C-alpha positions in Angstrom: 23.2 11.9 52.3 24.4 8.7 53.5 26.7 10.4 56.3 23.9 12.5 57.5 21.7 9.2 57.9 24.5 7.6 59.6 24.8 10.3 61.9 21.0 10.3 62.6 21.0 6.5 63.1 24.1 6.7 65.7 22.0 9.8 67.5 18.8 7.8 67.5 20.6 4.5 68.8 22.6 6.4 71.8 20.3 9.6 72.7 17.3 10.8 70.5 17.3 12.4 66.9 14.6 15.1 66.0 11.4 14.1 63.8 10.3 16.5 61.2 8.2 18.3 63.7 11.3 18.4 66.3 13.4 20.2 63.7 10.7 22.5 62.9 10.4 23.4 66.6 13.8 23.8 66.7 14.0 26.3 64.1 11.3 28.3 65.5 12.7 28.5 68.6 16.0 29.9 67.6 13.8 32.5 65.5 12.1 33.4 68.4 14.8 33.9 70.7 16.9 35.7 67.8 13.8 38.2 67.2 13.7 38.6 71.0 17.3 39.6 71.6 17.1 42.0 68.5 13.6 43.5 70.0 14.2 43.1 73.6 10.3 41.9 73.5 9.4 39.7 76.5 6.6 37.9 75.0 9.2 36.5 72.4 11.6 35.5 75.0 8.5 33.8 76.7 7.7 31.9 73.6 11.4 31.0 73.0 11.8 29.7 76.4 8.6 27.8 76.3 9.5 25.9 73.3 12.7 25.4 74.6 11.4 23.6 77.8 9.1 21.5 75.6 12.2 20.5 73.5 14.0 19.0 76.2 10.7 17.1 78.0 10.5 16.0 74.5 13.6 14.5 74.1 13.7 13.1 77.6 10.5 11.2 77.6 11.2 8.5 74.7 14.1 7.1 76.3 12.3 6.9 79.4 9.3 5.2 77.8 11.6 2.4 76.5 13.6 1.7 79.5 10.9 -0.7 81.2 10.4 -2.9 78.1 11.8 -6.0 77.9 11.6 -8.4 74.7 11.4 -12.2 74.6 11.3 -14.1 71.5 9.5 -17.8 71.5 11.5 -20.8 69.8 10.9 -20.8 66.0 9.5 -23.8 64.7 11.2 -25.6 61.5 9.7 -25.2 57.9 10.4 -26.4 54.9 11.6 -24.3 52.0 8.6 -22.3 50.5 6.9 -22.3 53.5 6.2 -19.4 56.0 8.5 -19.0 59.3 6.1 -18.0 62.3 8.1 -15.5 64.6 6.7 -14.6 67.9 7.5 -12.0 70.2 6.5 -11.1 73.7 6.7 -7.4 75.1 6.8 -7.1 78.5 5.8 -3.8 80.3 7.0 -3.7 83.8 6.0 -0.1 84.6 3.1 0.9 86.4 2.4 3.3 83.4 0.8 2.3 79.9 3.4 2.4 76.8 2.0 3.8 73.5 2.8 4.4 70.0 5.7 2.2 69.7 7.5 0.0 67.2 9.1 -3.2 67.2 12.0 -3.3 64.5 13.2 -6.9 64.0 16.4 -7.4 62.0 16.3 -9.9 60.3 19.1 -11.9 58.1 19.7 -10.1 54.8 18.8 -14.0 53.1 15.4 -13.4 54.7 14.5 -10.0 53.8 14.6 -6.4 55.1 14.2 -5.8 58.7 10.3 -6.1 59.9 8.5 -3.0 61.7 5.6 -3.9 63.6 3.3 -0.8 65.2 1.9 -1.1 68.9 -0.4 1.0 70.0 -0.6 0.5 73.5 1.0 -2.1 76.1 -1.0 -2.1 79.5 0.6 -1.5 82.6 2.5 -4.7 84.2 1.3 -6.9 81.2 2.6 -8.8 78.2 2.1 -7.8 74.6 2.3 -10.7 72.1 3.0 -9.6 68.4 3.2 -12.7 65.6 4.1 -12.2 61.9 5.4 -14.4 59.0 8.1 -14.4 56.7 8.3 -16.5 53.6 11.4 -18.9 53.3 12.4 -19.2 49.7 15.9 -21.1 50.5 16.7 -23.8 52.7 19.1 -22.7 55.9 19.7 -22.1 59.3 19.3 -18.5 60.1 20.4 -16.7 63.3 19.9 -12.9 64.5 20.4 -11.5 67.6 18.4 -8.4 68.5 15.0 -6.5 68.1 15.0 -2.7 68.2 12.2 -0.8 70.2 11.4 2.4 68.7 9.2 5.3 69.8 8.8 9.3 69.6 5.7 9.5 72.6 4.4 11.3 73.8 4.9 14.3 71.8 6.4 13.0 68.5 9.3 15.6 68.5 12.2 13.0 68.8 12.6 9.5 67.8 14.4 7.4 70.3 15.8 3.5 69.5 16.9 1.2 71.8 18.4 -2.3 71.2 17.0 -5.4 73.2 18.8 -9.2 73.1 16.4 -11.5 71.4 18.5 -14.4 69.9 16.8 -16.5 67.2 17.2 -19.6 65.1 15.3 -20.3 62.4 15.7 -23.8 60.4 14.9 -24.0 56.9 14.5 -27.8 55.7 15.1 -28.5 52.0 12.3 -29.5 49.9 11.5 -33.0 50.1 9.9 -34.3 46.7 6.7 -36.7 47.2 8.1 -39.4 45.2 5.7 -42.5 44.2 8.6 -44.4 43.0 12.0 -44.5 42.4 14.0 -47.0 40.6 17.5 -46.1 42.0 16.1 -47.3 45.3 13.6 -49.8 44.2 16.3 -51.7 42.1 19.0 -51.9 45.1 19.8 -55.4 45.9 18.8 -57.0 42.5 22.4 -57.3 41.4 24.9 -59.8 43.0 25.7 -57.5 46.2 25.9 -59.7 49.5 26.2 -56.6 51.0 22.9 -55.2 50.3 20.7 -58.4 49.0 20.4 -62.1 49.0 19.4 -62.8 45.7 18.8 -66.4 46.2 16.9 -65.8 49.2 14.5 -63.6 47.3 14.2 -65.7 44.2 13.0 -68.6 46.1 10.8 -66.5 48.5 7.2 -67.3 48.1 5.7 -66.5 51.4 6.4 -63.9 53.8 4.8 -60.3 55.0 4.1 -58.2 51.7 5.7 -54.9 52.1 4.5 -53.3 48.9 2.8 -54.2 45.7 4.7 -52.6 42.6 4.3 -52.9 38.5 5.9 -55.9 37.0 9.3 -55.3 35.6 11.1 -57.8 33.1 13.0 -60.1 35.0 10.6 -60.6 38.2 9.9 -64.3 39.2 6.2 -65.0 38.2 5.6 -66.6 41.4 5.9 -63.0 43.0 2.8 -61.8 40.7 -0.2 -60.9 43.1 -3.0 -61.8 40.4 -6.3 -60.6 42.2 -4.7 -57.0 42.3 -3.3 -57.4 38.8 -6.9 -58.2 37.6 -8.4 -55.3 39.4 -5.7 -52.7 38.0 -5.4 -54.5 34.6 -1.8 -54.8 34.9 0.6 -57.2 36.5 1.4 -56.1 40.1 4.2 -58.1 41.9 4.6 -58.2 45.8 7.6 -56.9 47.6 8.3 -59.0 50.6 10.0 -58.2 53.5 12.5 -60.8 53.5 14.0 -59.3 50.2 14.7 -56.0 52.2 16.0 -57.5 55.6 19.3 -56.1 56.6 19.4 -53.9 53.8 21.7 -50.6 54.4 21.5 -47.7 51.9 23.8 -45.0 52.4 22.8 -41.4 50.6 26.3 -39.3 50.1 26.5 -35.8 49.0 30.0 -34.9 47.7 29.7 -31.5 49.7 33.5 -31.5 50.2 33.5 -30.4 46.4 33.1 -27.2 44.4 29.7 -27.2 42.8 27.5 -24.5 40.6 25.3 -22.9 43.4 21.8 -23.8 41.6 23.1 -27.2 41.1 23.8 -27.9 44.6 20.6 -26.8 45.7 19.0 -29.3 43.6 21.3 -32.2 44.6 20.2 -31.2 48.5 16.7 -31.7 47.4 17.4 -35.0 45.8 19.4 -36.2 49.2 16.7 -35.1 51.2 14.1 -37.2 48.8 15.9 -40.3 48.5 16.3 -40.5 52.1 12.7 -40.2 53.0 11.7 -42.4 50.3 13.8 -45.0 51.4 12.8 -44.6 55.1 9.1 -44.8 53.8 10.1 -48.1 52.8 11.4 -49.0 55.7 15.0 -49.2 54.6 17.8 -48.7 57.0 18.9 -45.9 55.3 21.6 -43.2 56.5 22.9 -40.0 55.0 26.7 -38.9 54.4 28.1 -35.5 53.9 31.8 -34.4 54.1 31.4 -31.9 57.1 29.2 -34.2 59.3 29.9 -38.0 58.3 27.1 -40.9 58.5 23.8 -39.5 60.4 20.6 -40.7 60.9 17.2 -40.0 61.9 14.5 -37.7 60.2 15.4 -34.8 62.3 19.1 -34.9 62.3 19.1 -35.4 58.6 17.0 -32.3 57.7 18.8 -30.5 59.6 22.0 -31.7 58.4 21.1 -30.9 54.9 19.7 -27.3 56.0 23.1 -26.6 57.1 25.3 -28.2 54.6 27.3 -26.2 52.0 29.8 -26.9 49.0 33.2 -26.9 49.4 33.1 -27.8 53.2 35.8 -29.1 55.1 35.5 -32.9 55.3 36.2 -34.2 58.7 35.3 -38.0 57.6 36.4 -40.2 54.8 33.3 -41.2 52.6 32.1 -44.4 53.6 33.8 -47.8 51.4 30.2 -49.3 51.5 27.8 -49.5 48.3 26.5 -46.0 48.3 24.4 -43.7 46.4 26.7 -40.6 45.2 25.5 -37.7 44.1 28.2 -35.1 42.8 28.8 -33.0 39.8 32.3 -34.4 39.3 32.1 -37.3 37.1 35.7 -38.2 37.6 34.7 -39.2 41.0 32.4 -42.3 39.9 35.6 -44.3 39.1 36.1 -44.3 43.1 32.9 -45.9 44.1 32.8 -49.5 45.2 30.9 -52.3 43.6 27.1 -52.3 43.8 27.0 -48.4 44.3 25.1 -46.0 42.3 25.4 -42.4 41.3 23.4 -39.6 40.5 25.2 -36.9 38.4 24.8 -33.0 37.5 26.7 -32.4 34.5 29.1 -29.6 34.5 30.5 -27.0 32.1 32.8 -29.8 30.2 29.7 -32.0 29.6 31.6 -33.8 26.7 34.5 -34.9 29.1 31.6 -36.2 31.7 30.0 -38.4 28.7 33.1 -40.0 28.1 33.6 -40.7 31.6 30.1 -42.1 31.8 30.4 -44.5 28.7 33.4 -46.1 30.4 31.4 -46.7 34.0 29.2 -49.6 34.4 27.8 -48.6 37.9 23.8 -47.7 37.3 23.1 -44.2 37.7 21.1 -41.0 36.6 21.9 -38.0 35.3 20.0 -34.8 36.3 19.1 -32.4 33.5 18.6 -28.7 34.3 15.5 -28.6 31.8 13.3 -31.3 33.1 11.4 -31.4 36.9 13.5 -33.2 39.4 10.3 -35.1 40.3 10.1 -36.8 37.1 13.7 -37.4 36.5 14.1 -39.6 39.9 11.0 -41.5 38.9 12.4 -42.5 35.8 14.3 -45.7 34.8 18.0 -46.1 35.9 20.7 -46.3 33.1 
């Protein structure tokens, strides 16, 4: 049955293939002709001849109907994972006759779903028909497909004809960005003695400057930075964060994409990388992203496109920065290569006991991600 379907598809793409009515009429034509040769009845010859002529006309017209149609695709706007991709097609009829009863078949990548069949009742002469449909993007990535098929059996419905038209498409699906209200992993950066990230003595003595944010009081915060009026309003101590405390601060979020990952955990790591980047950007910090395949990149759109395309186990084109970084990895042994002032986010592997022994010996602050807890809550939890 599979071979028969392949033969039918091959005929439909290069010539025509009979519809059910076409097979039925072809059988009747052979029957009438056979009966005519046995009985020598003229009316049977007339029936068989008329049926044959009808089959020939029905086989020629569908291909002729598709010949004057051109397909264009409008650029596809990027979306985030879980949103719907908007696909817009324009089918132009350059003929002086209307085109009726068509099917537009968009051949999607298998990750996005099956091919989409869109029926068109009529396209007026010398006009353009615009068709819009939506597909849900469950997984981030950059998806490309090349063609659209036009299919018709008009005007008689006896033979199907399909012709391919080039219509290149690129759909960019960004990773999900979690709406973090706080993130201690980034908020506490610079509170260690690290000259690369933070001038501690300057922060400790600063009492004036542009207030960037108000946050809850943490143990060890200078009392001179407490904003008493806001604290009285909320019923808890609130501390001012001054712009002088973040001046010149640079954060590099590094995704260990050169290593092998479990597929599910790598997708969660990409989500964390995007969320940390935009949280730091929202805090007006100088933040960059590093991956093995692209090196250092910055800028919202560039970072999102980089994370949409990144894959685990990709070939490294640039060594990891030796500056202090936030290292996202599933390899606990790689934590020993981090420079002073760095932080880490670890997804435990199957060798969880070995990972625990490495973490006990390690003195850099970080966060261990558990698969049974929501990412958003874990990123807003205290750093170990």
